[in-house]
N, C-alpha and C positions, 0 to 999 in steps of 0.2 A: 268420905261422906257415905252414910248408910241410910237406906230407906227402911222404915219400921212399920209393921202392922201389929198393933198391940205392943207386946214386948219382944217380938220376933224380928230379927234383922233379915232382910230379904237378899237372896243371892241374885246375881244379874239376870238369870233366866226368869225368876219370879217377878222382877221389876219389869221386864219386857212384857210378861203376860198381863200385868196390871195396866201397863201403858197401852197395850193392844186393846184391852177391854174398854179403857177410857176412850180410845180412838173410835171404836165401834159405837160407843154410847153417844159421842158427839155427832157421828154420822146420822144416827137414828134421831137425835134431837133436831138436826137440820131438816130431816124429812118431816118431822112433826110441825116445826115452825112454818114450813111451806104449806102444809095442809091447813093449818089454822088461818093463815092469810087468805087462802083460797075460800075457806068456808065462811069466814067473817071479815069482809072487806074493811070494817071499821078498825081492825087490828093490823091492817096492812103496813102502816108506817112503822109501828113498834116491831112487827115481825121482820121487816126489812133491816132494821137496825140490829136486831138480834142475829139475823142470818149473816150479816156482814161481819159481826164479831166472831161468829163461829167459823166463817170462811177464812179468817186469818189464823185461827188456832188449829183447826182440824187437819189441814194439809201439812202443816209443820210437824204436828204430832205424828201423823202417819209416816212422814219421811223419817222422823226420829226412830220410830219403831222398826221400820224396814231396815234402816242402816244398822241399828243395834243388833237385829237378828243376823244380818250378814257378818258383822264384826265378830260375833260369837260362833259362827258356823265354821266347822272343820270337816270338809268333805274330801272325796278322792282327788278332785281338782281344786287347788287352793283359790282363794279370792284375793283380788288386789285390795289392800287395806292401807290407808294413809291418812295423815293429819296435814291440814293446810292452814298456815298462819297468814293473816292479812292485817295490815295496819292502816287505819284511816282516822284522821282527825285526832290522833293521839291515843286511839283505842286499838288494842290488839284483839282480833277475833280468831278463834281456833275452831275449825270445822273438821268433823270426822267423815271419812268417805269409805265406802266398801262397794266393790263391783265384781261381778263374775268375770273371769278372764276368757271364757269360751262362750261367745255369743250364741253359737248354735244350740246349746243346751236350753237357753231361755226361749229361743224361737221355736224349738220343737215343743216345748211345754205350753207356751202361750199363743202361738200362731198356727204352726202347721197341724197340730193335733186338733185345732178348733175349726178347720175348714175342710170342705169336701174336695176342693180343687183350687189351684192357684196358678196364675200365670205371672211370671216375673220377667220384665223386659228392661233393657238398658243397653246403651252403646258401649258400656264398659264393665260388663259382667265377666269378661275374660281377663286374665292376667298372664303375660308371657305366652300368649297363644293358647291358653287352656282355661276351662271352666273349673279346674280342680280347686283353686283357692276360694272362689266364691262358694262352691258347694260345701267345702269344709267349714267355712265361717258361718254359713247359713244353717248348718246342721242337716244337710241334705246329701252328704257324700255317701256313695255306695248304697243308696236307697233304690229298690227295684221300681218304685212308682215315680221316679224322677227321670225326666228326659231333657237333655240339653241340646239346643239347636242354634247354630250360628248362621245368620242370614247374610248373604253377600251385600255389601254396601253399594248404593247407587253411584257412589263417587269413584272416579278413575284416579286414584291417588298418584300413581306414577306419572300420569300426564298433567294432573292439576297442581301437584305440589312437589316440593323437594325437602329433604332433611340434610342439613350440613352439620357435622360434628367438628368443632374447633378443638385442635390438640394444643392445649396450653403447655408451656414448659413446666409450670408449677403443678404439683400433685394437688387435686381437689381436697385431699385430707389436710394439706397445709393451708389452713383457712386464710390467714392474712396474705400470704404470698399469692395464693390462687385468686382471692377476691381482687387484689390490686391488678393482676394481669387480666382477669376477666373484665373488669371495669374498663380498662384501657381499650380492649378489643370491642367492647360494647359501644363505647363512645364513637369509635371509627365506623361501626355498622349503623348506628343511628343517623350518622351523617348522610347515609344513602337512602333513608326512608323518604318516599315521595308522597305517600298518603297515610293510611292508618297502620299502626303497629302496636303490639302488646309485649311488654317485658315482664316475665314472671320470676320472682325471687323466692328463695327458700327461707329468708329471715329478714326482719326489719333492719338489722345491722347491715346486711348486704345491700338492701334497697337504699338505706341512708348513705352508704359509701358511694353508690352510683349517683345519687341525687347531688351529693356534694361535689362530685367530680365533673358535673355538667359544665361545659364552657358557656360563656354568656350567650352566644348565638344559638345554643340549643335549649336554653332554659324555657323559652316561650313555647316550644313545641311539645314539652313533656308535662303530663298531668299525673300527679302522684296520689295513690290511694291514701286516704286518711286526711287529706288537706281539705276535702269537702265531702258531702254525702255521695254515695255511690251513684244515685240517680242523677245528680247535678254533674258529676264527673263524666259519666257516659254521655249525657246530653251535650256537654261542652266538646267532648271528643267528636261526636257525630257532626256537630255544627262546624267544627274546623275542617273536617274531611270533606263535607258537602260543599264548603266554600272554596275547595281546592288547595287548602293548606295541609302540610304534614302534621300529624298528631301522634304522639306516642304515650301509651298508658304504662305506668309503673305500678305493678300490683303484686300482692302476696297470694297465698294459696287459694283464697276464696275467688280470686279473679281467674283461676285456672279451672274452675268447676262451674258449669252452667252459664257461663258468659257467652252470649250470642252476638258476634260481631261479623255479619256476613259482608261479602264483597269488599269494597275499598276500605271499610272500617278496620279490617285487619288483614293486611297482605303479608305481614311477617310476625311470627311468634318467636321471641328470644327467650330461651330457657337458661337462666344463670347457672343452675347446678341441678343435678339429679335430685328430685324431691323426696329424699329420705325423711322419715318422721324424726323429730327431735328425740334424743335418747333419754330425756328426762320424764317422759310420760309414765306415770306410776302403773297404769294398767299394762302397758307394753313391757315395762321392766319386770313386773310380777310374772307375766306370761313367759317371757324369755327365761327367767330364772327357773320356772317350773319345767320348761322344755329341756333345759340343760341338765336338770336334776334327774330326768328320766332318759338321758342319753341322746337327746334329739338336738338338732341345729336350728335355733331360732332365726338366724340370718337367712338360711335357705327356705325355711318353712313360712316365715312371717314377713321379714323385712323386704326381701326381694319381690315377692308377689304384691305386697301392699304398695311398694314404690312403683311397680309396673303398672298397677291400676291408675295411680295418680299421674304417671307420665303419659299414659294413654289419654287421660282427660285433658292434660295440658296441651299435648300436640293436637288434640281435637278442636282447639279454638281456631285452628288455621282454616280448614275447609269446612264450610257450613252449608254450601249449596252446590249444585251440579255445575254452576257457572264460575265458581270461585277459582282463583289462581293465587296460591300463597306458598310461602317458604317457612320452614322451621329451622332455627339456628340454635344448637345446643352447645354450650361452652365446656361441657364436662366430657373429657376424653374417655372416661371409664365406660361410656356407652358402647364404644367400639373396641376398647382395649382390654376389657375384663370379661371373664366367662359369665358373670352375673349381668353385666351390661348387655351382652349379646342375648341373654335370655329375655331381658326387657325389650330389646330391639326387635326380637322375633314376634312380640305381641303388638307392635305398632302397625298402623296402616302401611301399605307398600309404597311409601314415598320413594322418589329417586334419591338414593343415598350418596353423599359425598363427604369428604373430609378436607380440612385445610389447617395450616399451621398459623401461628401468631407472628406477625412481623415485628 
């Protein structure tokens, strides 16, 4: 298909320029419509209808232009570019995506260069005991105007909590064998839950395997993410615990981040497997490919630090107040048996550490 102006066929860059001009014209038209409605109230209804129509077109056109520009861009650092197909009601939809693979460049351009000063705070800015990963990702590495400060936690983790790493016989890389063994150990551990607990899985398939393995007498005490809204699920969990009944939440990644279950609501956090990102993410794939092409190791530079941050967040569901007492049980022996696992372990709170085998 070709776009024509007069008798001239346009090259892709010219088509984008025309689309960009149309996008800007639509934005200006929207401003004019709002001004007319303000100056002449009798036209308000008509202007509202026109503005609603523009509101449906302008953002989509703007997104189209931005994506097209990125798809045609070829810089020093490549972009992640991919097509995604989805089928719904018999129709196949193909969407094009383009995304920078180094977020720090965008942050420097659109955020850090626009502010006179900034303070960034979080309980999980460090990974593997260092700020290096965050500073690189944020585009702030080796900048003389950046200061990193780690403030001591008010929690006494070694006295308030423990971390037990279960050494399964199966290697976690052997997915089927490992999942079967992990699920059996998890069932035994759930039997010991007296009040609130949280189980975090790395995939729906893994969570489904555990749910299907629940014996009849444990089914009533387990609440599974996705079976009802998050709000209702957490309310049901709190109601059970407050009434003196044991309650266990089964959840995926979103339950490992930002979920606040203090006191009896979460006395045990079970981690089914180290939370490595799925290998199918196109942005991560493109970035890893680029790092390998310049002689760098994506596993050490990206995968381990990113997983370390996520693991820190997951273990952080256990101790939420200075009065909490909780334990974390991780079924992935790589945490204590591999060099990269020990790197992640060094970045976790100073829980009392223990190991055990599988019976």
